[in-house]
N, C-alpha and C positions, 0 to 999 in steps of 0.2 A: 605465524611466527619465526623464527628456531631461536634458543636463550641462547645470549650467547656474556658469561659472567667476564667483566670487563673490570681493568683496572687502571689507572696511575698510580705511578713513582711518586706518592707528593705531588704535590698542582704546584708545580715552576712553570715560568711561562713560557718555555723551552716547549710545556709540551701543549701551546695555546692550542691548536688545530686539535684536538684529540679532547683536549676538554670543553672547546665549543661544540665540537659532534656530538657529547653527555651530554653542555649546560641546552643543546635546542632538540636532540633527538632526533639526529639528522636519523640514525641508527634505523627503524622505524618506519620508514618512508622505503627500507629495502626490505622489511622481514626480520628484520634483529629485535626480539626482548631485552634489550643489554641490561647487566642485573651491574649496578657500580659501588667499586670499593677506592678507595686508598691506602697505597703498600709504603710502610712507610721506609725502601729507597726499590733503584735496582736489583740490588741483588738477591735479598729479601723474595722482592718481585718474577728474577728467573727462576728461582727455587720453587715458588706455587706454582707456576707453571708450570713447570717436568712433573709435581706430584698430584696434579691435577686441579690443584683449586682454584686455579684461572683459568679463563679458555685462550682470555687476547688483554692485551697490557701493554701501554704508553711506556715507555722508561730510554734511559741509555742506553745509546746501543752500544757503546761497548762490553757491558754487562754480559750484553747478547752472543757476538763475539767469543769474548772466555771461555764462555759454558760452549762456545759448537766448539772453538780449541779443547776443551778437556771431554769431549766427544756427546755434546750435548745434538738434537737438531733441530732448530729452530728456521721461523722463510722469516722478514720482513715485510710487513703489509701496506709501506707509506706513512705518510705523517712524518716526512724526513724535515728534520733540523739542522742549523748547521750549528757552529758554538755563540754562544754569547754568553762567555763568559767572562766577569769582572778579575782584579784584584783591590780587594781597597789598603789602603794603606795610611794606620795614623797620624795625624800628623805632628807632632811630635818624632813619632820614627825619619819623614819625611826630613824634618829639618837639623835631627842627628846628621844625617847622611849626608845632608850639603847639598844631596841632588834636587834638579825644583822640575815641579812638572814638567815642564816646559821641553825635560831633553830628552834623549835618543831613545827608542826603546829598549833597547839593551842597556843603557847607562841606570835606565831607572828598574829594572829586574834586575843586575849587578846592586842598586840597592837596597836589595832583599835577601843578602847576604847577611847567613849569624841571622837571620832575623825568623822565629814561633809563627807559622805563616796556621791557620783554620781551613781544614775545608770538609769537603761529606767522605764518605766512609772509604777507605782505601780497596782499591780495586774497584770506581765507580765514576764511574764519564770526566763529572767535576774534579774527582782525581788528577783519574787519564791530564783533562786538559788545561791543571795546574804546571806539570811533570814537563807539558809537554813546553809550556811557556817561559817557565826556569828554564828549560835545557834550551830556547831557542834564543837567551841570554846567556849562554854560557856558565848557566849553574848547575850541576850536580844532586839535586832534587834527596838526592838519602845523602848526602853531607857538607848541603853546601846552608840550608835550613833546614830550620826543626819541622815537618811538615803534623798537625795533630789534625786527625782525623777523626770529626765527629757522627752518630746517625741522626740528632735531631737541630737539622742544618738549623733551624729557625735562630736557636741558641749561639751564630758564627755575626750579627747585629750586636747581640749584647755585650758578646764576649768579646767585640774589639770594640765595644763603647767604653768599657769592665776593665780595659786593659788584659784580660785573659789570651789576646794575641799582639802580638803585633799585628800581622796584614789578617786577610781574609781571602777567600776565594768563592766560587761557586757561579753559574751562568744564573746573571741579569733576573731581577722578576720574584725572587724568595724572601726581600726584606731589607736589602743590602742597601736599596736607594735610599734607606730615613737616611742614613750612616750618613749618606753625600749630600744632604739634604740639610744634615746638622750643624758639619760639619767635622764629625767628631769619623767620621773614611773620607782618605783622598779618593777619585778615581786611576789609580796609579796605574796601572796595564789594564788595557780593553779587547778583547776581541772583535766587537759590534764596530767600530769605532775603525777597526784596521793596524793596532800596531805590532800587530805578529802575523803580518798576510800569510806565510806561509801552512800555517795553521790554518788546514780550511778542510773538514773531515766532515760526519754524519756524526752529530750529537745525539742526538735523540730519536725514536723515532717509535712506532708500532709495532709488534711482533706476535709473534704465536710459534706452540712444536710443529711439526714440520706430521708428526704425527695428526693433531689436530685439523693444522689443512686439508692432510690429503683426505679426515674423515667429511669432513666436512669443505667445502668446495668453494660451493654457492655463496657460503654466511664469509668465507673469506675475504672474496672478491665482493661483494654487499659490505665486509671491512672500509676496503677502502672506498668501491662509494659514496660512503656516508664521510665516511674521512676528508675528497674531494669536496663536495656539494658545503664543508661546514669550509675550506678554504676559497670556497666563492663567495660565501657568505660572506667572511672577510674581508676575501677583492671586493666584492660591491661595494661596502661597508664601513669601513674597519670601525670607525668610530659606535657605531651600533656593535659589531662587535667585541669594542674593547669593554664596553659599557654591557655588557653582558658577565662577558667574566670578570670582570669586578664586581655585580653581584650577585653571579653564582659563587665564587673563589674570594675575592677579595675583601669581602662587606667591611671587614675592622681591619683594611690600611689605608692607613694615608691617601686621598686620590691626585694627589701628585708626584709621591713614591711612585704608585699602582701607576700614573701615565708615562714613569722615566724607562720602567722595566718593561712594562710594553714601548713601547719608542724605541726600546733597543732587542730585543726577542722578536717582535715584528719578520724589518728583515730576514731574520735567518728562518724561518719558514719555506722552506720550498713549495715554490708556487704548484697547484693541483696535488697537494701532498704528494707525488711520488720521492722514490729515493732515489737523486740521480751518482751515476757511475761516479762522477769526478766525485760525489760528498764521499761515496761506499770505499771510492780505489785511494782515498782519506784514512780515510779510517783505518784501512787495515795496512796502510803505509809508517802509520803515527805510531801503532800498536806495533808493530813489529821493532822501529827503530829502540818504540821506551821501554819494553819488556824484552826477557829471553824467550820469547815463544814466536815461535815463525805463524806466522796467518792467513800465510800467501796463497794457498792450496783451495780458499776461501772464495769462490768464486759467484759474480755479480749476478751474473745467469740464474746460479741453480737458490742460490737464495734471498734473493730480494722476486715476489710473485712478479708471475708475469703483469700484471694489470696495475702497478704498480710500479712499471719500469719505466724511464725516464722514453 
């Protein structure tokens, strides 16, 4: 057995396939003895892999690409997922805007002008996709709204209820479903529902440093095969897979809220835990358009493990 220190950047359902692999220990069948931990976010997870504290991790893909842009060297091992990000708006702010929930997505995004919007840490995948949503609706994320970045994403739900934020944004499956169900937050924009179809990009994935992959090529392939097995479990019996995830990671979450998050996230998981070129190219394009760094030289064939390529 090969020992692997594996982590997930918290436990969002965007990482459903890696989380399922841990819960079912599909790694063992492929000769991997996994020690599992949870980190506070993607930025911390990248740092932990670079300093050798972690071997492999599931996290926001944009944090990996940003690290590559700064000179780090990573390889994606699979577990790809498209964005399941949503924006919730307080009902009173929706009423003040005069914009209906049935208005066009662009009108709903424009209604966010001047508001305080809570999301995850600066530079995270959630921060990136909030900015992309705002830009798609014609808003400047740095001028037209006030983005409040927090490290502890569960506080977003309470912050919306208590009026600390006018709106919040995060990938579905981290507790914001409670706000939808109790009426304290309106599902204002939803990428899973197709509100902004031009945002098609790799949101989450599993990665390791190239140094670890080159030193452990068989283990790297085994990680992908373990993720593929987890996807097959979900594909064969989604209800049982969902119940395993709920029991293992969300036992304190209202079952109805968990189910809503699961239903929003499951369609975003890439079949067979692959990293598709379409999602990869979409991520590079989105990051090029949202910042000053040019990531165009990062090639799909070079950065994605061969077994995980479509």
